[in-house]
C-alpha positions as CSV (number, residue, x, y, z in Angstrom):
1,X,77.8,79.1,134.8
2,X,79.0,81.5,132.0
3,X,77.6,84.7,130.8
4,X,77.6,85.7,127.1
5,X,78.2,89.3,126.0
6,X,77.5,90.1,122.2
7,X,79.8,92.9,120.9
8,X,79.5,94.6,117.6
9,X,81.9,95.4,116.0
10,X,84.5,93.0,117.2
11,X,88.2,93.1,118.1
12,X,90.2,90.3,116.7
13,X,93.4,89.2,115.1
14,X,92.2,87.1,112.3
15,X,92.0,87.2,108.5
16,X,89.4,85.7,106.1
17,X,90.6,82.6,104.4
18,X,92.4,83.5,101.2
19,X,92.3,81.1,98.3
20,X,95.4,82.2,96.2
21,X,94.6,79.7,93.5
22,X,91.2,81.4,92.8
23,X,92.8,84.2,90.8
24,X,95.0,84.0,87.7
25,X,97.2,87.1,87.4
26,X,99.1,85.9,84.4
27,X,102.6,86.8,85.7
28,X,105.6,86.3,83.5
29,X,108.0,85.7,86.2
30,X,108.8,82.2,87.6
31,X,107.8,82.7,91.3
32,X,105.8,85.2,93.2
33,X,104.4,86.0,96.6
34,X,102.0,88.7,97.8
35,X,101.9,89.2,101.6
36,X,100.1,91.8,103.9
37,X,102.5,93.2,106.3
38,X,100.6,93.7,109.6
39,X,99.0,90.2,109.7
40,X,101.5,88.3,107.6
41,X,98.5,86.9,105.5
42,X,99.5,85.5,102.1
43,X,97.2,86.9,99.4
44,X,98.7,85.2,96.3
45,X,101.4,82.8,95.5
46,X,103.0,81.2,92.4
47,X,105.7,78.6,92.8
48,X,106.4,80.2,96.1
49,X,108.7,77.5,97.4
50,X,110.8,77.0,94.3
51,X,114.3,77.1,95.5
52,X,116.0,79.8,93.4
53,X,119.0,82.2,93.5
54,X,117.9,85.6,94.9
55,X,120.8,87.9,93.6
56,X,120.8,91.1,95.5
57,X,117.5,90.6,97.1
58,X,119.8,88.8,99.6
59,X,120.6,92.2,101.0
60,X,117.2,92.2,102.7
61,X,118.7,90.0,105.3
62,X,121.9,92.1,105.4
63,X,119.8,95.1,106.1
64,X,117.7,93.2,108.7
65,X,120.8,92.1,110.7
66,X,122.2,95.7,110.4
67,X,119.0,97.3,111.6
68,X,118.7,94.8,114.5
69,X,122.4,95.7,115.5
70,X,121.4,99.3,115.4
71,X,118.3,99.0,117.3
72,X,119.9,97.0,120.0
73,X,122.6,99.5,120.5
74,X,125.5,97.3,119.2
75,X,126.3,99.8,116.5
76,X,125.1,103.2,115.6
77,X,124.2,105.2,112.4
78,X,127.2,107.6,113.0
79,X,129.7,104.8,113.5
80,X,132.8,105.3,111.3
81,X,133.7,102.2,109.3
82,X,137.2,101.7,107.9
83,X,136.7,99.8,104.6
84,X,138.8,96.5,104.4
85,X,140.5,95.4,101.3
86,X,138.0,92.5,101.0
87,X,135.0,94.8,101.1
88,X,136.6,97.1,98.5
89,X,137.2,94.1,96.2
90,X,133.5,93.3,95.6
91,X,132.4,93.3,92.0
92,X,129.0,93.8,90.5
93,X,126.9,96.8,91.8
94,X,129.2,99.0,94.0
95,X,129.8,102.5,95.3
96,X,133.5,102.0,94.7
97,X,134.8,102.0,98.2
98,X,138.6,102.2,98.5
99,X,140.6,100.1,101.0
100,X,141.1,102.3,104.2
101,X,138.3,104.7,103.3
102,X,136.3,105.9,106.3
103,X,132.5,106.0,105.9
104,X,129.6,106.0,108.3
105,X,127.1,103.2,108.8
106,X,124.4,105.6,107.6
107,X,126.0,106.1,104.3
108,X,126.6,102.5,103.9
109,X,123.0,101.7,104.5
110,X,122.1,104.3,101.9
111,X,124.5,102.7,99.5
112,X,123.0,99.3,100.0
113,X,119.4,100.4,99.8
114,X,119.7,102.8,97.0
115,X,122.4,101.6,94.7
116,X,122.7,97.9,96.0
117,X,126.4,98.4,96.7
118,X,128.1,94.9,97.3
119,X,131.1,96.6,98.6
120,X,128.9,98.6,101.2
121,X,127.1,95.4,102.1
122,X,130.4,93.6,103.0
123,X,131.6,96.6,104.9
124,X,128.3,96.6,106.9
125,X,128.6,92.8,107.5
126,X,132.2,93.2,108.8
127,X,131.2,96.0,111.1
128,X,128.3,94.0,112.6
129,X,130.1,90.8,113.0
130,X,133.8,91.4,112.6
131,X,134.2,89.0,109.7
132,X,131.9,88.1,106.8
133,X,131.9,84.5,107.6
134,X,130.4,85.0,111.1
135,X,127.9,87.5,109.6
136,X,126.8,84.8,107.0
137,X,126.4,82.3,109.9
138,X,124.2,84.9,111.6
139,X,122.2,85.3,108.4
140,X,121.5,81.6,108.2
141,X,120.6,81.4,111.9
142,X,118.2,84.4,111.6
143,X,116.6,82.7,108.5
144,X,116.1,79.5,110.4
145,X,114.5,81.6,113.3
146,X,112.1,83.1,110.8
147,X,111.0,79.7,109.4
148,X,112.7,80.4,106.1
149,X,113.2,76.6,105.3
150,X,114.1,77.1,101.6
151,X,117.0,79.3,102.3
152,X,120.7,79.0,102.6
153,X,123.0,82.0,102.4
154,X,126.6,82.0,101.4
155,X,127.4,85.7,101.3
156,X,125.8,89.0,102.4
157,X,125.6,90.4,98.8
158,X,123.8,87.8,96.5
159,X,126.7,87.5,94.2
160,X,126.5,84.2,92.4
161,X,127.8,81.3,94.7
162,X,126.9,77.7,94.7
163,X,124.3,76.8,97.3
164,X,123.2,80.4,97.8
165,X,119.4,80.1,97.5
166,X,116.0,81.0,98.8
167,X,112.4,81.2,97.7
168,X,109.8,83.9,97.1
169,X,108.1,82.7,100.3
170,X,111.2,83.2,102.4
171,X,111.9,86.5,100.8
172,X,108.4,87.7,101.9
173,X,109.1,86.5,105.5
174,X,112.4,88.3,105.9
175,X,111.0,91.5,104.1
176,X,108.1,91.6,106.5
177,X,110.4,91.2,109.6
178,X,112.5,94.1,108.3
179,X,109.7,96.6,107.5
180,X,107.4,95.6,110.4
181,X,110.0,95.9,113.2
182,X,112.5,98.3,111.7
183,X,110.4,101.1,110.1
184,X,113.4,103.4,110.0
185,X,114.7,101.6,107.1
186,X,112.2,103.6,105.0
187,X,114.5,106.6,105.3
188,X,116.8,104.8,102.9
189,X,114.5,102.6,100.8
190,X,112.2,105.5,99.7
191,X,115.2,107.5,98.3
192,X,115.1,108.1,94.6
193,X,118.3,110.0,94.2
194,X,120.9,111.1,96.8
195,X,124.6,111.4,97.4
196,X,127.4,110.1,99.7
197,X,130.9,111.3,100.4
198,X,129.7,114.9,101.1
199,X,127.8,115.1,97.9
200,X,130.6,114.1,95.6
201,X,129.2,110.6,94.7
202,X,125.7,110.3,93.3
203,X,123.3,107.4,94.0
204,X,120.2,106.4,91.9
205,X,117.7,103.8,93.2
206,X,117.8,100.5,91.4
207,X,114.1,100.1,92.4
208,X,112.2,102.2,89.8
209,X,109.0,101.6,91.6
210,X,110.0,104.1,94.2
211,X,109.6,106.8,91.6
212,X,106.9,105.3,89.3
213,X,104.5,103.4,91.6
214,X,102.3,105.5,93.9
215,X,102.9,104.5,97.5
216,X,106.1,102.5,97.0
217,X,108.1,102.2,100.2
218,X,111.0,100.1,98.9
219,X,112.5,97.5,99.0
220,X,115.2,95.7,97.1
221,X,115.9,94.6,93.7
222,X,118.3,91.9,92.3
223,X,119.7,90.7,89.2
224,X,122.4,88.1,88.0
225,X,122.4,86.0,84.8
226,X,121.4,82.8,86.8
227,X,118.9,84.5,89.1
228,X,117.2,86.5,86.6
229,X,115.4,89.7,87.6
230,X,114.1,89.7,91.2
231,X,112.5,92.2,93.5
232,X,110.9,92.5,96.9
233,X,108.7,95.5,96.4
234,X,106.7,97.1,99.2
235,X,104.0,99.8,98.9
236,X,101.4,101.3,101.3
237,X,98.0,102.7,100.7
238,X,95.0,103.6,103.0
239,X,97.1,102.3,106.0
240,X,97.8,99.0,104.5
241,X,101.3,97.9,103.4
242,X,101.9,95.0,101.0
243,X,105.0,93.1,100.1
244,X,105.3,91.8,96.5
245,X,108.0,89.3,95.8
246,X,109.1,88.3,92.2
247,X,111.8,85.9,91.3
248,X,113.4,84.9,88.1
249,X,111.9,87.6,86.0
250,X,112.6,87.7,82.2
251,X,113.6,91.4,82.1
252,X,113.7,94.4,84.5
253,X,110.5,95.8,83.0
254,X,108.6,92.5,83.2
255,X,109.7,92.0,86.9
256,X,108.5,95.5,87.7
257,X,105.2,94.9,85.8
258,X,104.6,91.7,87.6
259,X,105.4,93.5,91.0
260,X,102.9,96.2,90.1
261,X,100.3,93.6,89.1
262,X,100.6,91.9,92.5
263,X,100.3,95.2,94.3
264,X,97.4,96.4,92.2
265,X,95.6,93.2,92.9
266,X,96.1,93.4,96.7
267,X,95.1,97.0,97.0
268,X,92.0,96.6,94.9
269,X,90.8,93.4,96.5
270,X,91.7,93.7,100.2
271,X,91.5,96.2,103.1
272,X,92.5,96.5,106.7
273,X,89.8,97.4,109.1
274,X,90.3,98.6,112.6
275,X,87.4,97.0,114.6
276,X,88.1,98.0,118.1
277,X,84.7,98.2,119.9
278,X,83.4,101.6,121.1
279,X,82.8,100.2,124.5
280,X,85.6,98.4,126.5
281,X,85.4,94.8,127.5
282,X,83.5,94.4,130.8
283,X,85.5,94.0,134.0
284,X,85.4,90.4,135.4
285,X,84.6,90.0,139.2
286,X,87.4,88.5,141.2
287,X,86.8,86.1,144.2
288,X,89.1,86.3,147.2
289,X,91.1,89.0,145.4
290,X,92.7,92.2,146.7
291,X,90.6,93.9,144.0
292,X,86.9,93.3,143.4
293,X,87.3,93.0,139.5
294,X,90.0,92.7,136.9
295,X,90.1,94.5,133.6
296,X,90.1,92.4,130.4
297,X,91.9,92.7,127.1
298,X,92.6,90.9,123.8
299,X,96.0,90.2,122.4
300,X,97.6,93.7,121.8
301,X,98.0,93.2,118.2
302,X,94.3,92.1,117.8
303,X,92.7,95.3,116.5
304,X,92.6,95.0,112.8
305,X,91.3,92.5,110.4
306,X,92.1,91.9,106.7
307,X,89.1,91.2,104.6
308,X,88.0,91.4,101.1
309,X,86.5,94.8,100.1
310,X,82.8,94.8,100.2
311,X,82.4,92.1,102.8
312,X,80.7,92.9,106.1
313,X,82.1,92.9,109.5
314,X,82.1,89.7,111.6
315,X,79.9,89.2,114.6
316,X,81.4,88.2,117.9
317,X,80.4,86.5,121.2
318,X,82.4,87.0,124.4
319,X,82.5,83.9,126.7
320,X,83.6,84.6,130.2
321,X,82.9,83.1,133.6
322,X,80.7,84.8,136.2
323,X,83.9,85.4,138.2
324,X,87.5,84.3,138.5
325,X,89.3,83.2,141.7
326,X,92.5,85.1,142.7
327,X,95.3,85.1,142.3
328,X,95.1,86.4,138.7
329,X,98.3,87.1,136.8
330,X,98.5,89.7,134.0
331,X,98.1,87.9,130.6
332,X,96.3,85.0,132.1
333,X,93.5,83.6,129.8
334,X,90.1,84.0,131.5
335,X,87.8,83.6,128.6
336,X,87.4,83.4,124.9
337,X,86.2,85.5,122.0
338,X,84.4,83.6,119.3
339,X,84.3,85.4,115.9
340,X,81.9,84.5,113.0
341,X,82.6,85.9,109.7
342,X,80.2,86.5,106.8
343,X,79.9,83.1,105.1
344,X,80.1,81.2,108.5
345,X,83.9,80.9,109.1
346,X,84.7,81.3,112.7
347,X,87.8,81.7,114.9
348,X,88.5,82.0,118.7
349,X,90.8,84.4,120.5
350,X,91.9,84.3,124.1
351,X,90.4,86.9,126.5
352,X,93.2,88.0,128.9
353,X,93.4,89.6,132.3
354,X,94.9,93.0,131.8
355,X,96.4,93.2,135.2
356,X,97.5,91.3,138.2
357,X,95.1,90.8,141.1
358,X,96.8,89.2,144.2
359,X,95.0,86.9,146.5
360,X,93.8,88.3,149.9
361,X,95.9,87.2,152.8
362,X,94.6,85.2,155.7
363,X,94.8,88.3,157.9
364,X,92.7,90.1,155.4
365,X,90.2,87.3,155.2
366,X,89.9,87.2,159.0
367,X,89.5,90.9,159.2
368,X,86.7,90.6,156.5
369,X,84.9,87.9,158.6
370,X,85.2,89.9,161.8
371,X,84.0,93.0,160.1
372,X,81.0,91.1,158.7
373,X,80.2,89.6,162.2
374,X,80.3,93.2,163.6
375,X,77.9,94.4,161.1
376,X,75.6,91.5,161.8
377,X,75.2,92.2,165.5
């Protein structure tokens, strides 16, 4: 016997189906992806799995591994790095590090995020992993773990190298991982102009959207003759952050315009809605438990829904039993929430026990029986 409780509004982790082919944004660049950060939902694609050279957008992975090393305590912002001959030899975009120069991890991060310094990227790679070859191996392992099936890295910079490729889809995946789990990176990616070396060397952001697109939060540009003009651009408005990836743009201006077109489309068409119910989920009675009932919860991330603007909220039905038998473990599924969206689409979420409830011991059960017998006399 099950009981049904209707709840409006709902709590869920689900997005409305998105039909990326239903809109023509007339982009000039070869490949593109638009992703919403918190749900990971893809809002637009164009040649998203074309295997292309990413140029300096590669450094998103370099930044991700560096931030993971910082957040795990392996390295620290104030670590002093001694620049190797190899790091100092990098061509292309650079901050002109000298062999033997001492510079902090924080200034190296700033140099990568703002000026796309290849020398700074290699210095970070060497500090994180000891040698660049090991860092590149870790880049590829991390890419595999993230499901970046179109990707193979050869270096931490994006300088042209045979076999160094990825896709717009994969860039969106690693960009989301960086900004979702390491928000402190914004301290660097939102800088327009700054300095290093005690104010003696100026930096200017290669991502012009930081200054010229309202709400821009980063992330990384790239260009080589073979790769064309690339960008992973992030921006936030009304509590929703989007990731716009452009690959093989014709010019820097066209690349930036394509990124803005994606972002404008996303912000004008979709919105995140917090639909946590005003009343908590009901407690579920527990049989043979050391507590009479157990509190219920939904997956902790399930409090927002991505939906098209103007569409109504979904209706939900909670399906849970009359009671559950102890022992109950925290996180155990005890029911299901059925969500019905406008238009008829449905999804289901697990309803979880929010706490542990141990089973009553034999001694406690005998005591209960004895107590009941006493009261019956």
